[in-house]
Each structure stands twice: as C-alpha cells, then as structure tokens.
C-alpha positions in Angstrom: 74.8 95.0 61.3 76.6 97.4 63.7 78.5 96.1 66.7 76.7 96.4 70.0 78.6 97.7 73.0 79.3 94.9 75.5 77.7 96.6 78.5 78.3 93.6 80.8 82.1 93.8 80.0 82.1 97.5 80.5 80.2 97.2 83.8 82.8 94.6 85.0 85.7 96.9 84.1 84.0 99.8 85.9 83.4 97.6 88.9 87.0 96.4 88.9 88.3 99.9 88.6 86.2 101.1 91.6 87.4 98.2 93.7 91.1 98.8 92.7 90.7 102.4 93.7 89.5 101.2 97.1 92.4 98.8 97.3 94.8 101.6 96.6 93.2 103.8 99.3 93.1 101.1 101.9 96.4 99.2 101.4 98.8 101.8 102.7 101.5 101.3 105.3 102.1 103.3 108.4 105.9 102.9 107.9 108.0 100.9 105.5 111.7 99.9 105.5 114.0 97.2 104.2 112.9 94.7 106.8 109.3 95.2 105.8 110.3 94.7 102.2 112.0 91.5 102.9 109.1 90.1 104.9 106.6 91.2 102.2 108.7 89.9 99.4 109.1 86.6 101.1 105.4 86.3 101.6 104.9 87.1 97.9 107.3 84.4 97.0 105.5 81.9 99.2 102.1 82.9 97.8 103.3 82.7 94.2 104.7 79.3 94.8 101.2 77.9 95.1 100.5 78.8 91.5 103.3 76.4 90.3 104.5 79.1 87.8 107.9 80.8 88.0 107.6 84.4 88.9 109.9 87.4 89.5 109.2 89.8 92.4 110.6 93.2 93.2 110.0 95.9 95.8 111.4 99.4 95.3 111.3 102.4 97.6 112.4 105.9 96.8 114.2 104.8 93.6 116.1 102.0 95.3 115.6 98.3 95.1 114.8 96.7 98.5 113.9 93.2 97.3 114.3 91.1 94.2 113.6 87.4 93.7 113.4 85.4 90.5 112.2 81.8 90.8 114.0 79.1 88.7 112.4 79.1 85.3 111.9 82.8 85.0 113.5 84.7 82.1 115.2 88.1 81.7 111.9 89.3 80.3 110.3 88.9 83.7 112.7 91.4 85.2 111.9 93.7 82.2 108.2 93.4 82.8 108.8 94.4 86.5 110.7 97.5 85.4 108.0 98.5 82.9 105.2 97.9 85.4 107.1 99.8 88.1 107.5 102.8 85.7 103.7 102.7 85.1 103.0 102.9 88.9 105.5 105.8 89.3 104.1 107.7 86.3 100.4 107.4 87.1 100.4 106.8 90.9 98.1 103.9 90.4 98.4 100.1 90.1 99.5 98.9 86.6 96.3 96.8 86.4 94.1 99.8 86.9 95.9 101.7 84.1 95.5 98.7 81.8 91.8 98.4 82.6 91.3 102.1 82.0 93.0 102.0 78.7 91.2 98.8 77.6 87.9 100.4 78.6 88.6 103.5 76.5 90.2 101.7 73.6 93.4 103.7 74.1 97.0 102.7 74.6 99.9 104.1 76.6 101.6 105.3 73.4 98.4 106.7 71.8 96.9 108.4 74.9 100.0 109.3 76.9 102.9 109.2 74.4 104.6 106.6 76.6 106.8 104.0 74.9 105.6 100.5 75.6 109.3 99.6 75.8 109.4 101.5 79.0 105.9 101.2 80.4 103.5 98.2 80.8 99.8 98.6 81.6 99.4 95.0 82.7 98.6 93.8 86.2 101.2 93.1 88.8 102.6 96.3 90.1 101.0 98.1 93.0 101.8 101.4 94.6 103.8 101.3 97.9 102.1 104.1 99.8 102.8 105.4 103.3 99.8 106.9 105.0 100.1 110.6 105.2 103.1 110.7 102.9 101.9 109.2 99.6 103.5 106.8 97.1 107.1 106.1 97.8 107.6 103.0 95.7 106.1 99.9 94.2 105.6 96.2 94.8 105.5 94.0 91.7 105.3 90.5 90.4 105.6 89.1 86.9 104.9 85.6 85.5 101.2 84.9 86.2 98.2 86.1 84.1 97.9 89.8 84.8 94.7 89.6 87.0 96.4 86.9 89.1 99.6 89.0 89.3 97.5 91.9 90.6 95.5 89.6 92.9 98.4 87.9 94.6 100.1 91.3 95.3 96.9 92.7 96.8 96.2 89.6 98.9 99.7 89.5 100.4 99.7 93.3 101.1 96.3 93.0 102.8 97.3 90.0 104.9 100.5 91.8 105.9 98.5 94.8 107.0 96.0 92.6 109.0 93.2 93.1 106.5 91.1 90.1 105.3 92.3 89.5 101.7 88.9 88.3 100.6 87.4 91.6 101.6 89.5 93.5 99.0 89.8 90.8 96.3 88.6 91.3 92.8 85.7 89.0 91.9 86.5 85.8 90.0 
C-alpha cells in the first residue's frame, strides 16, 4: 500500500507560512536603537518567564549585539542555537520558523537544498527579522529554549505588543 499524502498537515503548513509572511510584513519598526532593544529584550524575558523554562534571548542590529540574556538553567548550546537561527534570518531574510516549515513541507534540508552547514544555520523557530519600515531587514530578534513553535510565538507576540498590535491578531493557531 502506498503512503497517502497528509493533505491536512500540508494545508496547516501552508496556512502557517501565509500567516508568518503576514507577520513579517506587519511587524516592522519605524526606528530601532539600543534603547528599543533593551525594552524589547526585557519584555521577551518577562514573557518567557511565564513558560517556566530557561531561555536565552538576543537582539542584533547591523552585525552588532544590542541585547543578550540567558536565564539560569540555560546551556552554552542555547547561545549557539541563537547564532544559528540568526544566521538563517540573515541568509534568507525570513523568520527561522518559516524556513523550517518550508523545508519540512518540501522534504528538503538546509544542507541538501541550500548547501548550508547545519553547524552554522538552524531552520527552527525562534528568530525573527528586525525590519525597519522603508529600510528593510537590519537585524534579528531571537529566543532559544522553548519548543520551536513557542519560541516563534513568544517573539511575535512581544514584537506585536511593543508595536501596539494585538498579539492575538497575528498569532499562529494552536
């Protein structure tokens, strides 16, 4: 018996990818500086605390770190996940979760499809493009430590709230 395609799963991925594209288009800043990074990073820390799981958080702009925080209980691997997710955002100009979903949907990998070493890139949720309206992507905002959909969701929710947008209006279902 041949395997049947999971059309429900495929439809969920396609719906998530469409919503993530909307998130990326909507969640852009008019301006961004070190003070905004500190405020946003602090809000991410507060939001992540509610999960009861240690996370690491970073915000980079124009190749420079503006914010880093590692909760007690994180490991050096969390910082490495942040680096790899950040590299993915910079390479593709998309959230790391969108790239992971696209690859899962097509059955490809970073190494197979893009010749990118998984030692340096991670197509897992948690890194989101830092975009300035009218300028484009100038950095990334990332979290590591939660399940990847939650990593993505908490970053999106905190950015939305910071920008005065209802987080529920841009959240992925479930």
